[in-house]
LODREN-721531 format. One record per residue: residue in one letter; chain; z, y, x of N, C-alpha, C, O, CB in turn. Coordinates in steps of 0.1 Angstrom, whole numbers, plus 5000, padded with zeros to 4 digits. Glycine has a CB too. Layout:
<rs>
<r a,A,<Z,Y,X>,<Z,Y,X>,<Z,Y,X>,<Z,Y,X>,<Z,Y,X>>
...
</rs>
This chain:
<rs>
<r m,A,<4979,5409,5049>,<4971,5396,5053>,<4980,5382,5051>,<4991,5378,5054>,<4967,5397,5069>>
<r t,A,<4970,5378,5045>,<4979,5364,5039>,<4970,5351,5046>,<4957,5351,5045>,<4979,5363,5018>>
<r t,A,<4978,5341,5052>,<4970,5330,5055>,<4971,5319,5048>,<4982,5316,5044>,<4970,5327,5066>>
<r s,A,<4960,5312,5045>,<4959,5300,5036>,<4960,5287,5044>,<4953,5284,5054>,<4946,5301,5029>>
<r s,A,<4970,5279,5039>,<4972,5268,5045>,<4958,5256,5039>,<4954,5256,5028>,<4989,5263,5043>>
<r p,A,<4955,5249,5048>,<4944,5239,5043>,<4949,5230,5032>,<4961,5226,5032>,<4939,5228,5056>>
<r s,A,<4941,5227,5021>,<4945,5221,5009>,<4948,5207,5015>,<4942,5203,5025>,<4935,5221,4997>>
<r k,A,<4956,5200,5009>,<4960,5187,5013>,<4955,5178,5000>,<4955,5183,4989>,<4977,5186,5015>>
<r v,A,<4948,5163,5001>,<4946,5157,4992>,<4955,5151,4986>,<4957,5151,4974>,<4939,5150,4994>>
<r f,A,<4965,5144,4996>,<4979,5139,4991>,<4990,5147,4999>,<4988,5148,5012>,<4982,5122,4992>>
<r d,A,<5000,5151,4993>,<5013,5153,5000>,<5022,5140,5002>,<5020,5130,4996>,<5022,5164,4992>>
<r y,A,<5031,5141,5012>,<5037,5130,5015>,<5047,5124,5001>,<5050,5113,5000>,<5044,5132,5029>>
<r k,A,<5051,5133,4993>,<5057,5128,4980>,<5048,5118,4974>,<5051,5106,4970>,<5060,5139,4970>>
<r m,A,<5038,5123,4972>,<5026,5116,4965>,<5024,5103,4971>,<5025,5093,4965>,<5012,5124,4964>>
<r l,A,<5020,5104,4985>,<5017,5093,4992>,<5028,5080,4990>,<5025,5068,4986>,<5016,5098,5006>>
<r r,A,<5040,5085,4992>,<5051,5076,4990>,<5051,5071,4975>,<5054,5059,4974>,<5064,5084,4994>>
<r l,A,<5049,5079,4964>,<5050,5075,4950>,<5040,5065,4950>,<5044,5053,4947>,<5048,5086,4939>>
<r l,A,<5026,5068,4952>,<5017,5059,4951>,<5019,5044,4957>,<5017,5033,4951>,<5008,5066,4957>>
<r m,A,<5023,5046,4970>,<5026,5033,4975>,<5038,5026,4970>,<5039,5014,4973>,<5028,5034,4987>>
<r g,A,<5046,5032,4963>,<5059,5025,4956>,<5051,5018,4945>,<5050,5006,4944>,<5071,5037,4949>>
<r v,A,<5045,5028,4938>,<5037,5021,4924>,<5031,5009,4926>,<5035,4999,4921>,<5025,5029,4918>>
<r i,A,<5020,5010,4935>,<5012,4999,4938>,<5022,4987,4943>,<5020,4976,4937>,<5000,5002,4950>>
<r a,A,<5031,4988,4951>,<5040,4975,4956>,<5047,4973,4942>,<5046,4961,4938>,<5051,4978,4970>>
<r i,A,<5054,4980,4936>,<5062,4974,4926>,<5052,4968,4914>,<5055,4957,4908>,<5073,4986,4920>>
<r s,A,<5043,4975,4911>,<5031,4967,4901>,<5024,4955,4905>,<5020,4948,4896>,<5020,4976,4899>>
<r l,A,<5022,4951,4920>,<5016,4940,4924>,<5021,4928,4920>,<5012,4920,4918>,<5016,4940,4936>>
<r p,A,<5035,4924,4917>,<5036,4911,4913>,<5033,4911,4899>,<5029,4900,4895>,<5049,4906,4915>>
<r l,A,<5033,4921,4893>,<5032,4919,4878>,<5016,4917,4876>,<5011,4910,4867>,<5039,4931,4870>>
<r l,A,<5009,4926,4883>,<4994,4925,4882>,<4988,4912,4884>,<4979,4907,4877>,<4987,4934,4890>>
<r v,A,<4994,4905,4896>,<4991,4892,4902>,<4994,4883,4891>,<4984,4876,4888>,<4999,4888,4914>>
<r w,A,<5007,4881,4884>,<5012,4872,4874>,<5003,4873,4863>,<4999,4862,4859>,<5026,4874,4870>>
<r l,A,<4999,4883,4858>,<4989,4885,4845>,<4978,4879,4848>,<4973,4871,4839>,<4985,4899,4842>>
<r r,A,<4972,4882,4861>,<4956,4877,4863>,<4955,4862,4865>,<4945,4856,4862>,<4949,4885,4876>>
<r a,A,<4967,4855,4872>,<4968,4841,4877>,<4968,4831,4865>,<4973,4834,4854>,<4980,4839,4885>>
<r s,A,<4963,4822,4867>,<4961,4812,4855>,<4972,4802,4857>,<4974,4794,4848>,<4945,4804,4854>>
<r t,A,<4980,4801,4868>,<4988,4792,4869>,<5002,4798,4873>,<5002,4810,4878>,<4983,4782,4878>>
<r t,A,<5013,4791,4872>,<5026,4798,4878>,<5026,4797,4893>,<5025,4787,4900>,<5039,4791,4873>>
<r l,A,<5028,4810,4897>,<5029,4808,4911>,<5043,4806,4919>,<5053,4811,4914>,<5023,4819,4915>>
<r p,A,<5044,4800,4929>,<5057,4799,4935>,<5062,4810,4944>,<5074,4813,4945>,<5057,4788,4943>>
<r s,A,<5050,4819,4950>,<5054,4831,4956>,<5042,4841,4954>,<5032,4836,4949>,<5058,4829,4969>>
<r i,A,<5042,4851,4956>,<5029,4860,4955>,<5018,4859,4965>,<5006,4862,4963>,<5033,4874,4955>>
<r s,A,<5025,4854,4977>,<5011,4849,4987>,<5002,4836,4982>,<4992,4833,4986>,<5016,4844,5003>>
<r a,A,<5010,4830,4971>,<5000,4818,4966>,<4990,4825,4956>,<4982,4818,4951>,<5008,4805,4959>>
<r s,A,<4991,4836,4954>,<4980,4842,4945>,<4968,4843,4953>,<4957,4845,4947>,<4984,4855,4940>>
<r y,A,<4969,4842,4966>,<4955,4840,4973>,<4945,4830,4968>,<4933,4832,4967>,<4956,4837,4987>>
<r y,A,<4951,4819,4964>,<4944,4809,4960>,<4939,4806,4945>,<4933,4796,4941>,<4950,4801,4964>>
<r t,A,<4942,4817,4938>,<4938,4818,4925>,<4930,4827,4921>,<4924,4831,4930>,<4947,4818,4918>>
<r e,A,<4927,4834,4909>,<4918,4844,4904>,<4923,4858,4909>,<4915,4867,4910>,<4918,4844,4889>>
<r s,A,<4934,4858,4911>,<4941,4871,4914>,<4941,4875,4927>,<4946,4886,4931>,<4955,4871,4910>>
<r r,A,<4935,4867,4936>,<4931,4869,4950>,<4926,4884,4953>,<4929,4891,4963>,<4921,4858,4954>>
<r d,A,<4917,4889,4944>,<4910,4902,4947>,<4920,4913,4944>,<4919,4923,4951>,<4897,4904,4938>>
<r i,A,<4932,4912,4934>,<4941,4919,4933>,<4950,4922,4945>,<4954,4933,4949>,<4947,4915,4923>>
<r f,A,<4954,4909,4951>,<4963,4908,4959>,<4959,4914,4973>,<4967,4921,4980>,<4968,4895,4959>>
<r v,A,<4946,4909,4977>,<4940,4914,4988>,<4938,4932,4987>,<4943,4940,4995>,<4926,4906,4991>>
<r g,A,<4931,4935,4977>,<4929,4948,4974>,<4942,4957,4977>,<4943,4966,4986>,<4925,4948,4960>>
<r a,A,<4950,4954,4969>,<4965,4960,4970>,<4970,4960,4985>,<4975,4971,4990>,<4976,4950,4960>>
<r l,A,<4969,4948,4992>,<4973,4950,5007>,<4967,4960,5015>,<4972,4968,5023>,<4971,4937,5014>>
<r f,A,<4952,4960,5012>,<4946,4971,5019>,<4949,4985,5015>,<4950,4994,5024>,<4933,4969,5019>>
<r v,A,<4949,4988,5002>,<4954,5000,4999>,<4967,5007,5004>,<4969,5018,5009>,<4955,5000,4986>>
<r i,A,<4976,4996,5003>,<4991,4997,5010>,<4989,5000,5026>,<4995,5010,5030>,<5001,4982,5009>>
<r a,A,<4982,4994,5032>,<4977,4993,5046>,<4970,5008,5050>,<4973,5014,5061>,<4966,4980,5048>>
<r a,A,<4961,5014,5040>,<4956,5026,5042>,<4967,5037,5041>,<4968,5045,5051>,<4946,5027,5032>>
<r f,A,<4974,5038,5032>,<4986,5045,5029>,<4995,5047,5040>,<4998,5058,5044>,<4993,5040,5019>>
<r l,A,<4998,5035,5045>,<5008,5035,5056>,<5002,5040,5067>,<5009,5047,5074>,<5012,5022,5060>>
<r w,A,<4988,5039,5070>,<4982,5042,5080>,<4981,5061,5080>,<4980,5069,5090>,<4969,5033,5080>>
<r a,A,<4980,5065,5068>,<4978,5079,5066>,<4992,5087,5066>,<4994,5099,5067>,<4970,5080,5053>>
<r y,A,<5003,5077,5064>,<5018,5083,5064>,<5021,5084,5080>,<5018,5076,5089>,<5029,5072,5056>>
<r n,A,<5028,5095,5080>,<5034,5099,5095>,<5049,5102,5096>,<5056,5104,5107>,<5027,5113,5100>>
<r g,A,<5054,5101,5086>,<5069,5104,5086>,<5072,5117,5087>,<5064,5127,5084>,<5075,5098,5097>>
<r h,A,<5086,5118,5093>,<5092,5131,5098>,<5094,5130,5113>,<5098,5141,5118>,<5104,5135,5090>>
<r t,A,<5092,5119,5120>,<5096,5118,5134>,<5083,5108,5140>,<5076,5101,5133>,<5112,5110,5137>>
<r p,A,<5082,5111,5154>,<5070,5103,5159>,<5075,5087,5159>,<5066,5078,5160>,<5066,5110,5173>>
<r w,A,<5089,5085,5159>,<5090,5069,5156>,<5087,5066,5142>,<5084,5054,5140>,<5103,5063,5159>>
<r q,A,<5089,5074,5131>,<5083,5069,5119>,<5068,5067,5119>,<5062,5057,5114>,<5086,5077,5108>>
<r a,A,<5061,5078,5125>,<5048,5076,5127>,<5042,5064,5133>,<5033,5057,5128>,<5044,5087,5133>>
<r r,A,<5049,5061,5145>,<5046,5047,5152>,<5046,5035,5143>,<5037,5027,5143>,<5057,5044,5163>>
<r w,A,<5059,5034,5135>,<5061,5023,5130>,<5053,5022,5117>,<5052,5011,5112>,<5076,5021,5129>>
<r s,A,<5048,5032,5111>,<5041,5032,5098>,<5027,5026,5102>,<5021,5019,5095>,<5040,5048,5092>>
<r k,A,<5023,5030,5116>,<5009,5026,5119>,<5008,5010,5124>,<4998,5003,5123>,<5004,5035,5132>>
<r i,A,<5021,5007,5128>,<5022,4991,5131>,<5022,4984,5116>,<5015,4974,5114>,<5037,4986,5140>>
<r a,A,<5030,4989,5108>,<5030,4982,5096>,<5017,4984,5087>,<5014,4975,5078>,<5043,4986,5088>>
<r a,A,<5010,4994,5089>,<4997,4992,5082>,<4989,4981,5090>,<4984,4972,5083>,<4989,5007,5080>>
<r l,A,<4988,4981,5101>,<4981,4971,5109>,<4985,4955,5103>,<4978,4947,5099>,<4985,4974,5126>>
<r d,A,<4998,4955,5104>,<5004,4942,5097>,<5000,4939,5083>,<4998,4928,5080>,<5019,4942,5097>>
<r a,A,<4999,4948,5075>,<4996,4947,5061>,<4980,4944,5063>,<4976,4935,5057>,<5000,4959,5051>>
<r a,A,<4973,4949,5068>,<4957,4948,5070>,<4954,4932,5075>,<4945,4925,5071>,<4951,4960,5082>>
<r f,A,<4962,4929,5083>,<4960,4915,5090>,<4966,4905,5081>,<4960,4895,5080>,<4967,4913,5106>>
<r v,A,<4976,4906,5074>,<4980,4896,5065>,<4970,4889,5057>,<4973,4881,5049>,<4989,4901,5057>>
</rs>
């Protein structure tokens, strides 16, 4: 008799990889979309690239909320970071 584990949509490695890809590509995507030179990535909020900036922050916040880490402290800190990213 074999027991099957429930299928996961994302495992932790994929979740971390996607978070990293989004975070690394965010400055490039914002720079390509913005029509002016930006002094910081936060300044993109006032340009055409606002949707990319805000959308990426919400996606990262959702991934951080889903991430539980290996210890209870990592789970707590990821939830705090998710709320911080969403409220930025």
